[in-house]
Legacy VTK file of the C-alpha trace (Angstrom):
# vtk DataFile Version 3.0
C-alpha trace
ASCII
DATASET POLYDATA
POINTS 330 float
-37.048 39.211 22.070
-38.569 37.965 18.834
-35.360 36.126 17.948
-35.300 34.433 21.344
-38.930 33.405 20.934
-38.229 32.085 17.452
-35.229 30.145 18.779
-37.307 28.650 21.581
-40.023 27.543 19.170
-37.407 26.123 16.812
-35.848 24.162 19.661
-39.148 22.565 20.600
-39.648 21.194 17.097
-36.554 18.967 17.215
-36.291 16.038 19.695
-32.539 16.513 20.200
-32.941 20.198 21.011
-35.911 19.478 23.269
-33.752 16.975 25.148
-31.034 19.609 25.599
-33.610 22.040 26.973
-34.952 19.463 29.449
-31.435 18.698 30.655
-30.706 22.405 31.012
-33.800 22.939 33.177
-32.989 19.888 35.294
-29.406 21.101 35.722
-30.612 24.537 36.812
-32.935 23.058 39.458
-30.146 20.760 40.687
-27.682 23.623 41.092
-30.306 25.747 42.898
-30.950 22.868 45.323
-27.204 22.357 45.929
-26.637 26.050 46.660
-29.592 26.305 49.075
-28.646 23.181 51.031
-25.272 23.921 52.580
-23.268 21.416 54.599
-22.368 23.298 57.753
-20.114 20.503 59.049
-17.804 20.663 56.007
-18.452 24.048 54.450
-15.144 24.120 52.572
-15.820 20.746 50.917
-19.282 21.946 50.016
-17.805 25.100 48.491
-15.295 23.148 46.404
-18.013 20.808 45.099
-20.218 23.776 44.182
-17.376 25.400 42.222
-16.666 22.143 40.356
-20.334 21.568 39.556
-20.767 25.134 38.296
-17.668 24.761 36.116
-18.834 21.457 34.602
-22.310 22.917 34.057
-20.799 25.925 32.277
-18.624 23.636 30.101
-21.656 21.530 29.208
-23.653 24.618 28.200
-20.803 25.822 25.973
-20.684 22.392 24.347
-24.435 22.390 23.672
-24.755 25.901 22.234
-23.308 25.078 18.766
-25.675 22.106 18.539
-28.738 24.341 18.907
-28.030 26.124 15.630
-25.569 23.958 13.681
-23.910 25.310 10.556
-23.813 22.926 7.598
-21.087 23.654 5.070
-20.866 22.274 1.535
-18.097 22.376 -1.040
-18.705 24.899 -3.808
-17.220 23.170 -6.839
-17.612 26.233 -9.042
-15.505 28.338 -6.671
-12.849 25.624 -6.490
-12.754 25.388 -10.268
-12.485 29.159 -10.620
-9.651 29.298 -8.066
-7.595 26.290 -9.155
-8.480 25.516 -12.783
-9.027 28.887 -14.469
-6.328 31.025 -16.151
-4.766 33.506 -13.748
-1.653 35.706 -13.862
0.180 33.025 -11.884
-1.317 30.218 -13.990
-1.854 31.581 -17.517
-2.506 28.168 -19.094
-5.329 27.315 -16.690
-3.712 24.009 -15.788
-5.093 22.516 -12.599
-3.348 23.911 -9.559
-4.934 21.453 -7.114
-2.468 19.583 -4.891
-1.419 16.051 -5.743
-3.084 13.257 -3.798
-1.545 9.886 -2.900
-4.038 7.316 -1.629
-2.912 4.154 0.178
-4.961 0.952 0.183
-3.877 -1.875 2.485
-4.575 -5.576 2.200
-3.017 -8.614 3.841
-4.549 -11.885 2.675
-6.456 -12.383 -0.604
-8.310 -15.326 0.933
-9.678 -13.300 3.850
-9.978 -10.040 1.914
-11.360 -10.910 -1.551
-9.313 -9.386 -4.333
-12.509 -8.354 -6.140
-13.340 -6.051 -3.223
-9.817 -4.626 -3.310
-10.051 -4.151 -7.076
-13.366 -2.290 -6.731
-11.779 -0.033 -4.121
-8.894 0.774 -6.470
-11.315 1.462 -9.339
-13.398 3.839 -7.239
-10.250 5.764 -6.289
-8.995 6.019 -9.870
-12.436 7.224 -11.019
-12.565 10.031 -8.441
-13.559 13.452 -9.745
-10.044 14.864 -9.538
-7.410 15.854 -12.115
-5.968 12.596 -13.361
-2.376 13.796 -13.365
-2.694 14.708 -9.671
-3.937 11.322 -8.456
-1.868 8.276 -7.464
-2.950 5.087 -5.719
-0.648 2.798 -3.748
-1.526 -0.756 -2.802
0.206 -2.392 0.164
-0.150 -6.190 0.227
1.450 -7.614 3.369
0.951 -11.125 2.004
2.926 -10.538 -1.213
0.430 -12.729 -3.113
0.510 -13.271 -6.860
-3.300 -13.359 -6.794
-3.442 -9.738 -5.601
-0.842 -8.714 -8.165
-2.698 -10.219 -11.141
-6.059 -8.957 -9.881
-4.666 -5.425 -9.803
-3.376 -5.849 -13.344
-6.906 -6.842 -14.395
-8.295 -3.833 -12.514
-5.870 -1.504 -14.295
-7.037 -2.905 -17.624
-10.725 -2.505 -16.769
-10.060 1.031 -15.498
-9.380 2.042 -19.119
-13.142 1.670 -19.646
-14.545 2.444 -16.207
-12.806 5.793 -15.548
-13.840 7.494 -18.835
-17.399 6.155 -18.369
-17.622 7.677 -14.870
-16.252 11.038 -15.974
-18.383 11.220 -19.097
-21.718 10.466 -17.386
-21.019 11.703 -13.809
-21.510 8.248 -12.332
-22.154 7.942 -8.600
-21.134 5.869 -6.717
-17.899 5.153 -8.538
-17.368 1.716 -7.071
-18.460 -0.588 -9.948
-19.995 -3.240 -7.706
-21.988 -0.681 -5.707
-23.108 1.124 -8.859
-24.394 -1.919 -10.693
-26.223 -3.133 -7.555
-28.134 0.110 -6.985
-31.838 -0.314 -6.304
-32.834 3.017 -7.850
-33.341 3.700 -11.532
-29.856 4.054 -13.094
-31.223 6.029 -16.055
-32.714 8.843 -13.974
-31.332 12.308 -14.797
-29.087 10.871 -17.535
-29.715 13.018 -20.607
-26.901 11.966 -22.921
-28.297 9.788 -25.706
-25.427 7.283 -25.629
-25.683 6.588 -21.881
-27.791 3.430 -22.281
-25.398 2.004 -24.863
-22.332 2.876 -22.794
-23.819 1.443 -19.600
-24.698 -1.855 -21.247
-21.197 -2.153 -22.657
-19.536 -1.340 -19.317
-21.877 -3.733 -17.474
-20.927 -6.527 -19.871
-17.232 -5.713 -19.504
-17.555 -5.619 -15.712
-19.246 -9.032 -15.631
-16.385 -10.418 -17.714
-13.887 -8.674 -15.415
-15.455 -10.361 -12.378
-15.291 -13.743 -14.090
-11.599 -13.238 -14.869
-10.754 -12.081 -11.338
-12.747 -14.873 -9.676
-11.021 -17.366 -11.963
-7.498 -16.190 -11.123
-6.917 -18.611 -8.189
-7.625 -21.652 -10.369
-5.690 -20.164 -13.286
-2.614 -19.529 -11.119
-2.839 -23.022 -9.623
-3.185 -24.739 -13.022
-0.369 -22.667 -14.483
1.927 -23.464 -11.545
1.072 -27.177 -11.753
1.843 -27.223 -15.482
5.200 -25.445 -15.073
6.058 -27.654 -12.090
5.302 -30.811 -14.097
7.499 -29.513 -16.901
10.344 -28.869 -14.472
10.020 -32.366 -13.026
10.099 -33.945 -16.497
13.158 -31.921 -17.454
14.923 -32.915 -14.228
14.070 -36.599 -14.765
15.314 -36.493 -18.357
18.532 -34.869 -17.207
18.960 -37.571 -14.563
18.425 -40.344 -17.107
21.014 -38.793 -19.432
23.537 -38.764 -16.599
22.819 -42.435 -15.871
23.259 -43.337 -19.537
26.534 -41.464 -19.587
27.952 -43.999 -17.158
27.537 -42.138 -13.970
26.465 -45.334 -12.230
24.650 -43.409 -9.546
21.408 -44.970 -8.273
18.156 -43.482 -9.507
16.541 -41.188 -6.936
13.162 -39.503 -7.102
13.372 -35.898 -8.254
12.301 -33.413 -5.595
11.677 -29.904 -6.838
9.993 -27.221 -4.720
6.552 -26.447 -6.085
6.842 -22.822 -7.131
4.172 -20.281 -8.013
4.626 -19.123 -11.584
3.838 -15.835 -13.268
2.203 -15.612 -16.673
5.556 -14.858 -18.340
7.004 -18.201 -17.198
9.118 -16.934 -14.299
8.930 -17.620 -10.589
6.804 -15.260 -8.520
9.280 -13.591 -6.115
6.658 -13.148 -3.395
4.741 -15.714 -1.355
4.166 -19.072 -3.053
1.007 -21.121 -2.809
3.118 -23.777 -1.107
5.541 -21.712 1.016
9.203 -22.597 0.789
12.507 -20.972 1.695
12.651 -17.324 0.552
9.045 -17.554 -0.647
6.995 -17.627 2.536
4.859 -14.942 4.095
7.211 -12.298 5.457
10.238 -13.923 3.828
10.462 -13.255 0.113
12.634 -11.486 -2.415
13.343 -7.918 -3.427
11.895 -5.939 -6.317
9.589 -6.525 -9.246
8.278 -3.898 -11.648
5.411 -4.508 -14.023
4.595 -1.491 -16.176
1.381 -1.637 -18.206
2.157 0.675 -21.109
0.247 2.071 -24.040
1.743 5.440 -24.916
2.319 5.952 -21.171
-1.231 4.894 -20.315
-0.702 3.363 -16.892
2.303 2.488 -14.803
2.186 -0.012 -11.992
5.252 -0.532 -9.813
5.405 -3.403 -7.379
8.101 -3.231 -4.761
8.451 -6.265 -2.521
10.430 -5.567 0.613
10.555 -8.223 3.327
6.940 -8.681 4.422
5.103 -6.228 2.181
4.472 -5.529 -1.493
4.026 -1.946 -2.641
2.161 -1.083 -5.808
1.747 2.326 -7.351
-0.794 3.117 -10.031
-0.118 6.480 -11.635
-3.110 7.793 -13.558
-2.321 10.249 -16.370
-4.239 11.924 -19.168
-3.162 9.110 -21.467
-5.106 6.737 -19.211
-7.983 6.817 -21.648
-6.023 4.762 -24.187
-7.756 1.459 -24.780
-4.886 -0.975 -25.325
-1.816 -1.939 -23.310
0.899 -4.522 -22.898
2.863 -5.840 -19.956
6.594 -6.068 -19.413
8.253 -7.704 -16.456
11.697 -6.818 -15.141
13.431 -7.973 -11.992
LINES 1 331
330 0 1 2 3 4 5 6 7 8 9 10 11 12 13 14 15 16 17 18 19 20 21 22 23 24 25 26 27 28 29 30 31 32 33 34 35 36 37 38 39 40 41 42 43 44 45 46 47 48 49 50 51 52 53 54 55 56 57 58 59 60 61 62 63 64 65 66 67 68 69 70 71 72 73 74 75 76 77 78 79 80 81 82 83 84 85 86 87 88 89 90 91 92 93 94 95 96 97 98 99 100 101 102 103 104 105 106 107 108 109 110 111 112 113 114 115 116 117 118 119 120 121 122 123 124 125 126 127 128 129 130 131 132 133 134 135 136 137 138 139 140 141 142 143 144 145 146 147 148 149 150 151 152 153 154 155 156 157 158 159 160 161 162 163 164 165 166 167 168 169 170 171 172 173 174 175 176 177 178 179 180 181 182 183 184 185 186 187 188 189 190 191 192 193 194 195 196 197 198 199 200 201 202 203 204 205 206 207 208 209 210 211 212 213 214 215 216 217 218 219 220 221 222 223 224 225 226 227 228 229 230 231 232 233 234 235 236 237 238 239 240 241 242 243 244 245 246 247 248 249 250 251 252 253 254 255 256 257 258 259 260 261 262 263 264 265 266 267 268 269 270 271 272 273 274 275 276 277 278 279 280 281 282 283 284 285 286 287 288 289 290 291 292 293 294 295 296 297 298 299 300 301 302 303 304 305 306 307 308 309 310 311 312 313 314 315 316 317 318 319 320 321 322 323 324 325 326 327 328 329
């Protein structure tokens, strides 16, 4: 009796529970009225409606009961660590036994979906509080854009600084843009003496990272224009040499498709800024792999297949290396 009284008092203190109680009382009065007022002309229809209404009322009561005393569950990190990351007879070395996680991020158009937002999403995933050797992130770019590719390379480089910073100081949230735009005091509950120095350094690096990413469209366009001009000059010089050699053919303007060029001086196999045959959205070439290596720091694989580009970033313990270099193979 005391528990029922306590439950009733507890219900009255919450608006949602009070609303459930009011509905329950109204439903009870409605059902009493329906049972007392029979329809003698169609008693069997009245009986069927009563059965249906009682069934729906019973279902509604069952649905509301868990909401009266909800159970809130929270993850116990210490128990998880003891179960999956402590030495056991089956795991004597204490190596993490948590399952591997593959996370997919999708994007389609770097103009409609800013690459800086995509890069921040990738960084927040890589900085997740999870064993680094168990975490992999895949990027699917339906547009096959060079801008997305180079932005992800910049993100992988900045992750060398951002991920160790997050793990060292328990940073939350782990999206760089969200973290640096927090309204609350960022130094609250941070007891490590080097936090202020580290945060200033990472903030400066992140500002430079944003400048580089935001400058990629112009950089790619200028680079492509320069390589295209060089190709045109080479083609014109070759045409003049043929004319001097006595070819006697009339001089015609040189028409070369304006390609999109990568930083290593090769054509981008995906979508070009000015689409052409085999380099338009949904119609571009096969495979490109760009590993960023520094003693196996990071590996990024880009696989272009018809209308999509797949990228895998594998995060390992060696991720915390500071330097890296890029190699391109087709």
